[in-house]
C-alpha angles and dihedrals in degrees: 000000000000113000120229119245108260092206096064097088097043128088120271095263093052087047089055093046090049094051093048091051091050089050091052093050089053092048091052089058097252115156099266113131113216117303098236118096090255092073108023105138119274089200146009120319113276131215127198113273124205133188094028118163099189108169095202107093138204086213094061119127115275102039094118115175138180110246127215089255092056097256124130111227135180111231085219087074087068128081133200159275088092146145108226130184145150126239144141123245102229092054107133103208130358098039096055091045090050090052091050090049089055092049089051089052088054094050091056091057126094113253090252093049090044091055092058097052124091126193125207123192116180124187125218091194119100090206087066098093121162096275091053092047088048090054089049090054094051093046091060096039093247105161100144117113084216088076118081112195110180149147121247116216120231109284096029095057091054094052092043091050088052090055095046094045092243124145121193135170128189113236124211093259089060094254123112142244107213148149114248104220123166121204129202112212123197127220089272093056094253124137106246103173136004131198138171115251090254092060101051089106089059112123093227095053088048090047092050088053091049095047091051095050097042110116113252117256 
């Protein structure tokens, strides 16, 4: 449910103060998803969760998606460790920022760790056909086969969103209101950690990624 702006009924000075406060919270890395209508939360505010052992897996059989190269793949063919999230390609703010944060996490990894990490971005927007998704890859410099950028068809997208803790709602102008959650999935397909897009630079989330990818002694 989209929350109304509490500033609308106040005087101009109060509206300005509220806007400044909201911007400050966003800069501090609080779980506020962009202030524009595209990304007002579609659910309760979310905080990072570490040490999860959620048995339901995004890599369960039946989650078939259309990849950016035009190939239909079952997410069950993938194996963790992986970063998995949902997005839409024409998103003007949070989704591209989230993608860049994931790329930054990758760059901090040692080559051997990076080679083990998969990244799965699944769109819930029917407009995100393979050509659009391929353009999204190119725009962000994504050329690694470890990245799966795909579209989930109706029916699949809703079930996958439920597993990942994502809520989305299509708006009259064709854009989406949604939560921007990112899940860290272990090699058994279990969700081990979860964080909102604004917390991807959180040291604990980075540590969770590093611990999962560290070679066993």
